[in-house]
Each structure stands twice: as structure tokens, then as C-alpha cells.
C-alpha positions as CSV (number, residue, x, y, z in Angstrom):
1,X,11.9,12.0,3.4
2,X,12.5,15.4,1.8
3,X,15.6,14.5,-0.3
4,X,13.7,11.9,-2.5
5,X,11.0,14.5,-3.1
6,X,13.5,17.1,-4.3
7,X,14.9,14.5,-6.7
8,X,11.4,13.6,-8.0
9,X,10.4,17.3,-8.4
10,X,13.6,17.9,-10.4
11,X,12.7,15.0,-12.8
12,X,9.2,16.4,-13.1
13,X,10.3,19.9,-14.0
14,X,12.9,18.6,-16.5
15,X,10.2,16.5,-18.2
16,X,7.5,19.2,-18.2
17,X,10.0,21.7,-19.6
18,X,10.4,19.6,-22.7
19,X,6.8,18.4,-23.1
20,X,5.6,22.0,-23.0
21,X,8.3,23.5,-25.1
22,X,5.9,24.5,-27.9
23,X,3.4,26.1,-25.6
24,X,3.0,29.8,-24.9
25,X,4.3,31.2,-21.6
26,X,0.9,31.4,-19.9
27,X,-0.3,28.0,-21.1
28,X,3.0,26.2,-20.4
29,X,2.5,23.3,-17.9
30,X,6.1,23.9,-16.8
31,X,5.4,27.5,-15.8
32,X,2.1,26.6,-14.1
33,X,3.6,23.8,-12.2
34,X,6.4,26.0,-11.1
35,X,3.9,28.5,-9.7
36,X,2.0,25.7,-7.9
37,X,5.4,24.5,-6.5
38,X,6.0,28.0,-5.1
39,X,2.7,27.9,-3.4
40,X,3.5,24.4,-2.2
41,X,6.8,25.7,-0.6
42,X,4.8,28.3,1.2
43,X,2.4,25.6,2.4
44,X,5.3,23.5,3.5
45,X,7.0,26.2,5.6
46,X,3.7,27.4,7.1
47,X,2.7,23.8,8.1
48,X,5.8,23.4,10.2
49,X,4.2,25.8,12.8
50,X,0.9,23.9,12.9
51,X,0.0,21.9,16.0
52,X,-0.7,18.3,15.0
53,X,-3.1,18.2,18.0
54,X,-5.2,20.7,15.9
55,X,-5.9,18.0,13.3
56,X,-6.8,15.5,16.1
57,X,-9.2,18.0,17.7
58,X,-10.9,19.1,14.5
59,X,-10.7,15.9,12.5
60,X,-14.4,15.5,12.4
61,X,-14.9,19.1,11.5
62,X,-12.5,18.8,8.5
63,X,-14.4,15.6,7.5
64,X,-17.6,17.5,7.5
65,X,-16.0,20.3,5.4
66,X,-14.8,17.6,2.9
67,X,-18.4,16.3,2.5
68,X,-19.6,19.9,2.0
69,X,-17.0,20.8,-0.6
70,X,-17.5,17.6,-2.6
71,X,-21.2,18.3,-2.5
72,X,-20.7,21.8,-3.9
73,X,-18.9,20.3,-7.0
74,X,-22.3,18.9,-8.1
75,X,-23.5,22.4,-8.7
76,X,-20.5,23.4,-10.8
77,X,-20.2,23.2,-14.6
78,X,-18.8,19.9,-15.9
79,X,-15.2,19.9,-17.1
80,X,-14.2,17.0,-19.4
81,X,-17.4,15.2,-18.5
82,X,-16.8,15.4,-14.7
83,X,-17.9,17.7,-11.9
84,X,-14.8,17.5,-9.8
85,X,-13.8,21.1,-9.5
86,X,-14.9,24.2,-7.6
87,X,-14.5,27.2,-9.9
88,X,-13.3,30.4,-8.2
89,X,-13.1,33.0,-11.0
90,X,-10.1,32.1,-13.2
91,X,-9.0,29.4,-10.7
92,X,-10.2,25.9,-10.2
93,X,-9.8,23.7,-7.2
94,X,-10.4,19.9,-6.8
95,X,-11.5,19.4,-3.2
96,X,-11.3,15.7,-3.3
97,X,-7.5,16.0,-3.5
98,X,-7.0,17.8,-0.1
99,X,-10.0,15.6,1.0
100,X,-7.7,12.6,1.1
101,X,-5.8,14.2,4.0
102,X,-9.0,15.1,5.8
103,X,-10.2,11.5,5.5
104,X,-6.9,10.3,6.9
105,X,-7.4,12.6,9.9
106,X,-10.9,11.4,10.5
107,X,-10.0,7.7,10.4
108,X,-6.9,8.3,12.5
109,X,-9.1,10.0,15.1
110,X,-11.6,7.1,15.2
111,X,-8.9,4.5,15.6
112,X,-6.8,6.6,18.1
113,X,-9.8,7.2,20.3
114,X,-10.5,3.5,20.5
115,X,-7.0,2.6,21.7
116,X,-7.0,-0.1,24.4
117,X,-10.8,-0.8,24.2
118,X,-11.2,-1.9,20.6
119,X,-14.4,-3.7,19.5
120,X,-13.0,-4.7,16.1
121,X,-16.3,-5.3,14.4
122,X,-17.7,-2.0,15.6
123,X,-14.5,-0.1,14.6
124,X,-14.3,-1.6,11.2
125,X,-18.0,-0.7,10.5
126,X,-17.5,2.9,11.6
127,X,-14.3,3.3,9.6
128,X,-15.8,1.8,6.5
129,X,-18.9,4.1,6.7
130,X,-16.6,7.1,7.2
131,X,-14.7,6.2,4.1
132,X,-17.7,5.1,2.0
133,X,-19.6,8.4,2.2
134,X,-17.0,10.6,0.4
135,X,-16.0,7.6,-1.8
136,X,-19.5,7.3,-3.2
137,X,-19.8,11.1,-3.7
138,X,-16.5,11.2,-5.6
139,X,-17.4,8.1,-7.6
140,X,-20.6,9.8,-8.8
141,X,-18.7,12.9,-10.0
142,X,-17.4,10.6,-11.7
143,X,-13.9,10.1,-10.4
144,X,-13.2,6.4,-10.0
145,X,-9.5,6.9,-9.3
146,X,-9.9,9.1,-6.2
147,X,-12.7,6.8,-5.0
148,X,-10.2,3.9,-5.1
149,X,-7.7,6.0,-3.0
150,X,-10.4,6.8,-0.4
151,X,-11.2,3.1,-0.1
152,X,-7.6,1.8,-0.1
153,X,-6.3,4.0,2.8
154,X,-8.7,2.3,5.1
155,X,-6.9,-1.1,5.1
156,X,-3.3,-0.1,6.0
157,X,-4.7,2.1,8.8
158,X,-6.9,-0.6,10.2
159,X,-4.0,-3.1,10.0
160,X,-1.7,-0.7,11.8
161,X,-4.2,-0.1,14.5
162,X,-4.2,-3.8,15.4
163,X,-7.3,-5.2,13.6
164,X,-7.0,-8.9,12.8
165,X,-5.9,-9.8,9.3
166,X,-8.9,-12.2,8.8
167,X,-11.3,-9.3,9.3
168,X,-9.5,-7.2,6.6
169,X,-9.5,-10.2,4.3
170,X,-13.2,-10.5,4.9
171,X,-13.7,-7.0,3.6
172,X,-11.6,-7.4,0.5
173,X,-12.8,-10.9,-0.4
174,X,-16.2,-9.7,-1.8
175,X,-14.5,-7.3,-4.1
176,X,-12.3,-10.1,-5.5
177,X,-15.4,-12.3,-5.9
178,X,-17.2,-9.6,-7.9
179,X,-14.2,-9.2,-10.2
180,X,-13.4,-12.9,-10.6
181,X,-17.1,-13.7,-11.4
182,X,-16.7,-12.5,-15.0
183,X,-14.8,-15.7,-15.7
184,X,-16.2,-19.0,-14.4
185,X,-12.8,-20.7,-14.2
186,X,-11.3,-17.8,-12.3
187,X,-14.3,-17.6,-10.0
188,X,-14.2,-21.3,-9.2
189,X,-10.5,-21.1,-8.4
190,X,-11.1,-18.1,-6.2
191,X,-13.9,-20.0,-4.3
192,X,-11.4,-22.8,-3.7
193,X,-8.8,-20.4,-2.3
194,X,-11.5,-18.8,-0.2
195,X,-12.5,-22.2,1.4
196,X,-8.8,-22.9,2.2
197,X,-8.3,-19.5,3.8
198,X,-11.5,-19.8,5.9
199,X,-10.5,-23.3,7.0
200,X,-7.1,-22.3,8.2
201,X,-8.4,-19.1,9.8
202,X,-10.7,-21.3,12.0
203,X,-13.6,-19.0,12.5
204,X,-16.9,-20.3,14.0
205,X,-18.7,-22.6,11.6
206,X,-21.6,-20.1,11.2
207,X,-19.1,-17.2,10.6
208,X,-17.2,-19.2,7.9
209,X,-20.5,-20.2,6.2
210,X,-21.7,-16.6,6.1
211,X,-18.4,-15.5,4.6
212,X,-18.6,-18.1,1.9
213,X,-22.3,-17.3,1.1
214,X,-21.7,-13.6,1.0
215,X,-18.9,-14.1,-1.6
216,X,-21.1,-16.4,-3.7
217,X,-23.8,-13.7,-3.6
218,X,-21.3,-11.0,-4.6
219,X,-20.3,-13.1,-7.6
220,X,-23.9,-13.5,-8.6
221,X,-24.4,-9.8,-8.4
222,X,-21.5,-9.0,-10.8
223,X,-23.7,-8.6,-13.9
224,X,-26.0,-6.2,-12.0
225,X,-23.1,-4.1,-10.9
226,X,-21.6,-4.1,-14.4
227,X,-24.9,-3.0,-16.0
228,X,-26.3,-0.6,-13.5
229,X,-23.5,0.9,-11.3
230,X,-20.6,1.5,-13.6
231,X,-20.4,4.4,-16.0
232,X,-19.9,3.8,-19.7
233,X,-16.4,5.2,-19.7
234,X,-15.5,3.0,-16.8
235,X,-16.7,-0.1,-18.6
236,X,-14.6,0.9,-21.6
237,X,-11.5,1.3,-19.5
238,X,-11.9,-2.2,-18.0
239,X,-12.5,-3.8,-21.4
240,X,-9.5,-1.9,-22.8
241,X,-7.4,-3.3,-19.9
242,X,-8.4,-6.8,-21.0
243,X,-7.8,-6.1,-24.7
244,X,-6.3,-2.7,-25.7
245,X,-6.6,-3.6,-29.4
246,X,-10.4,-3.8,-29.3
247,X,-10.5,-0.1,-30.0
248,X,-6.9,1.0,-31.0
249,X,-8.0,4.4,-32.3
250,X,-10.4,5.1,-29.4
251,X,-10.4,3.8,-25.8
252,X,-7.2,1.8,-26.3
253,X,-5.2,4.5,-28.1
254,X,-3.6,6.1,-25.0
255,X,-2.6,2.8,-23.4
256,X,-1.1,1.4,-26.7
257,X,1.0,4.5,-27.3
258,X,2.1,4.5,-23.6
259,X,3.3,0.8,-23.9
260,X,5.1,1.7,-27.1
261,X,6.8,4.7,-25.5
262,X,7.9,2.8,-22.4
263,X,9.1,-0.2,-24.5
264,X,11.0,1.9,-27.0
265,X,12.9,3.6,-24.2
266,X,14.8,0.4,-23.6
267,X,17.4,0.3,-20.8
268,X,19.0,3.7,-21.1
269,X,16.3,5.7,-22.8
270,X,16.4,7.9,-25.9
271,X,17.6,11.0,-24.0
272,X,15.9,14.0,-22.4
273,X,13.6,15.7,-25.0
274,X,14.4,13.0,-27.6
275,X,11.4,10.7,-27.2
276,X,9.5,10.3,-30.5
277,X,6.2,9.2,-29.0
278,X,6.3,12.3,-26.7
279,X,7.7,15.0,-29.0
280,X,5.5,13.9,-32.0
281,X,2.5,14.0,-29.6
282,X,1.4,10.4,-29.9
283,X,0.9,10.6,-26.1
284,X,-2.2,12.8,-25.6
285,X,-2.0,13.0,-21.8
286,X,1.8,13.2,-21.5
287,X,1.9,15.9,-18.8
288,X,-0.4,14.4,-16.2
289,X,-1.6,10.8,-16.0
290,X,1.0,9.4,-18.4
291,X,4.1,11.4,-17.5
292,X,5.8,8.1,-16.5
293,X,5.5,7.0,-20.2
294,X,7.5,10.1,-21.2
295,X,10.1,9.4,-18.5
296,X,10.3,5.7,-19.5
297,X,10.9,6.6,-23.1
298,X,13.5,9.3,-22.5
299,X,15.3,7.9,-19.4
300,X,14.6,4.2,-20.0
301,X,14.4,1.5,-17.4
302,X,17.3,3.0,-15.5
303,X,15.4,6.2,-14.9
304,X,12.3,4.4,-13.9
305,X,14.3,2.3,-11.5
306,X,15.9,5.3,-9.8
307,X,12.5,6.9,-9.5
308,X,11.1,3.8,-7.8
309,X,14.1,3.7,-5.4
310,X,13.4,7.4,-4.5
311,X,9.8,6.5,-3.7
312,X,10.9,3.4,-1.7
313,X,13.2,5.5,0.5
314,X,10.5,8.1,1.2
315,X,7.9,5.5,2.1
316,X,10.4,3.4,4.1
317,X,11.3,6.3,6.3
318,X,7.7,7.5,6.8
319,X,6.6,4.0,7.9
320,X,9.7,3.6,10.0
321,X,9.0,6.8,11.9
322,X,5.4,5.7,12.2
323,X,6.6,2.7,14.1
324,X,8.8,4.8,16.4
325,X,6.3,7.5,17.3
326,X,4.3,6.7,20.4
327,X,1.4,9.1,19.7
328,X,-1.2,6.9,18.2
329,X,-3.0,9.6,16.2
330,X,0.3,10.8,14.6
331,X,1.5,7.3,13.9
332,X,-1.8,6.4,12.1
333,X,-1.7,9.7,10.2
334,X,1.8,8.9,8.8
335,X,0.5,5.4,7.7
336,X,-2.5,7.1,6.0
337,X,-0.2,9.5,4.2
338,X,2.1,6.7,3.1
339,X,-0.9,4.8,1.8
340,X,-2.0,7.7,-0.4
341,X,1.4,8.0,-2.0
342,X,1.7,4.2,-2.4
343,X,-1.7,3.6,-4.1
344,X,-1.1,6.6,-6.5
345,X,2.3,5.2,-7.4
346,X,1.1,1.6,-8.0
347,X,-2.0,2.5,-10.0
348,X,-0.3,5.2,-12.1
349,X,2.7,2.9,-13.0
350,X,0.3,0.0,-13.5
351,X,-2.0,1.8,-16.0
352,X,1.1,3.2,-17.8
353,X,2.1,-0.3,-18.9
354,X,-1.4,-1.8,-19.3
355,X,-1.5,-3.8,-16.0
356,X,-4.3,-1.8,-14.5
357,X,-7.2,0.2,-16.0
358,X,-6.8,3.9,-16.7
359,X,-8.2,5.7,-13.7
360,X,-6.8,9.2,-14.0
361,X,-4.6,8.9,-10.9
362,X,-1.4,11.1,-11.3
363,X,2.1,10.1,-10.2
364,X,3.0,11.9,-6.9
365,X,5.4,14.8,-7.3
366,X,5.9,14.0,-11.0
367,X,2.6,14.7,-12.8
368,X,1.3,18.1,-13.6
369,X,-1.6,19.2,-11.5
370,X,-2.0,22.1,-9.1
371,X,-4.4,20.7,-6.6
372,X,-2.6,17.4,-6.5
373,X,0.8,18.9,-6.1
374,X,-0.4,21.1,-3.2
375,X,-1.9,18.0,-1.5
376,X,1.3,16.1,-2.0
377,X,3.3,19.0,-0.6
378,X,0.9,19.2,2.4
379,X,1.4,15.5,3.0
380,X,5.2,16.0,3.0
381,X,5.0,19.1,5.2
382,X,2.8,17.4,7.8
383,X,4.9,14.2,7.8
384,X,8.0,16.3,8.4
385,X,6.2,18.2,11.1
386,X,5.0,15.0,12.9
387,X,8.5,13.4,12.8
388,X,10.3,16.5,14.0
389,X,7.9,17.0,16.9
390,X,7.8,13.4,18.1
391,X,11.3,12.0,17.5
């Protein structure tokens, strides 16, 4: 699992070196990322001596610390319209990044402690509440992308623990109903699919009827959710996803330029440091959220494919070891870590080419970002620790 990360970090540094070529030494994202990488290496080495049992014993304490740290961000000055960072003198730290790991520990502890005596409905409720509290706090910062990650990691971990697929579908179905309700034809088709799934799942008649009515109700509530729960910039991102050309010089600008950059890279790319969209600064967020656009333009489809293969190998081995390890808490923790990397990867690549709304989720081990790189290095370190001590 380490070799693919070394390759990804190499690609990241080469890309950042060229995107920050015209910056001063102290403002260069390449230099800053290299410093964060050095700290990440220290974290990686130190984490090899940690007892994984420590995270099991103190999972709930770390979860409480996560809630506290996220709460403190509400008292900090807003940066870029969001209150996501704790400011410590010249340094800033985003607690929601390391909080992803703390949430994994808490959910893994809940599921591991219920082994052999699992009341599925009760466990699902506890896990959903555990994830919902920090998700809501992060969503209100606002940080929709991280809130998605907090919600997503619940499902692979519940599935891995043995919860029936129909229960997991029952949780996801209302979300699909809310989204599909904005188009009557799409909503009608989804209701038809829902009826078929309920029929073949063969729940009790009352249970099936309740599922169907709940989804109808969620669809009816869609306008209320749109008008009262979403922030203005989140609405703009969704509308931009549906039609980037509705505001080509505003909300749609970044996505349009990203699609142009990726498309112009072709099969082989224009060469490292030769991307016109990148070097002429048509891509405003080229170091962080849209670094894949830079790579796609300069290294082409071939470079993107190799990057995806590297991620595939890393995730493949993490999940393979999770299946081998007999310790339930450690196995669930590995699945949680793999889920974090996977959702970041899918959302980042998706928003780069206009398939998903822009949420601000960076690409693991590729995008510039100190807090995020440290959390990724910590995930790698603990995954390596767990595998070495259990295999």
C-alpha cells in the first residue's frame, strides 16, 4: 500500500513544482507541501509504535474531541466565507480533516462491540446518529464536501459488519428520492424501481408500505430542503452541474476551464509544465481541488489512467488485508480508511469533468493542503501499522 502512495506523491510534487513556478519561495505551494510532507513522514514513523488498542479504548474520547474542535471553529474568523479552521498564530488547522479518522474509530468501536449480538436496527440508528452530529456541524461551517465524507463512510462499514443490504438501501433511498423529485419523470421512474426492489426484498407488508410512503414524503419535501436548508453557493454548484454555461464567467467558470483542460490533454498530454490552461492561469484552483485538471492536460489520459491504477492497487490491498485480519475493530478501521480515500477520489475526479457538483474535496496524496496531507499520511501510517501487527 506504500508504493502507490510514493508514486502519487511524486506526481503531486512534479505538478506543484510547475504550478507554483512564479511564486516566491515562502508562498510556493510546492515548498509548503514539501514541509507538510516532512511532518507527514514524522507522523508516519511515529504511528508505527502506536498500539491500535489505544484507538479502540479511546475511540469515544477522540469522538468527543472531534465535536469540541469542530465547535471551536465557529468562534474563529471566516476564511473564504467558511469557518473551517482553527487559527494558531501563523498556522491554521482544519480539525474536520483529522476528524474523519476519529469518526472511523468511533463507528468501528460501536460495530466491533456489538459483534455476535447485533440488533441491526439499533446498531444502524446508533451509527447514523454518531455520524450525523459531526456531519451537521461541518455542513453548517459550511463544508458540504467533508459532510458528504462523514456520511459516506457509514455505509461500507455497516455493510462490512454484516448489516443486511436492504437496510442500507432503506437509508439511501430517501436521499435518492429527494434528488430525483426535482424532475417528475425521473421521480416517477425511481418510484417504479423502488416498488420493484421492495417487492423482491419481501419485507413485511407494513414495512414495505412505510418505506414507500417515507420516500414519497421525502420527494414532497424537496422544495423545502432546496429553499431552506441549502446555502446559496451550494445551490449554485448544483445548478452549475446541470448547466455549466448558465454562468460561464461566474459559478461555471472553473468547471468549464477544467473540462477544456482535461479534454485538450488528449491521450498523451501536452507535456509536464506545457499545459496552456494551467500555465496561463485559466484554472483558478489548480493546486488544490482541480489538480487533476492540470495532470489531465499535461499527462493526458495515460497519466490519469496510471494514477487510477495506483489508487486501485492501494485500495485493493487495504480491503484484502481487512478481510484477512481477524480483529474486528482493526478490520472495520481499514474499511473506514479505504472509504475515505475512495469517496475523495470519486468526488474529486467527478467534479473535475463536470459529472458531480464542485464540493471542495481534494484528491488524496495529490492536491495541495497541509491538514489533508497529514490526515492522508496518518491513514497510510495506521493502515500499515494494523497490517504489520495482525498479518
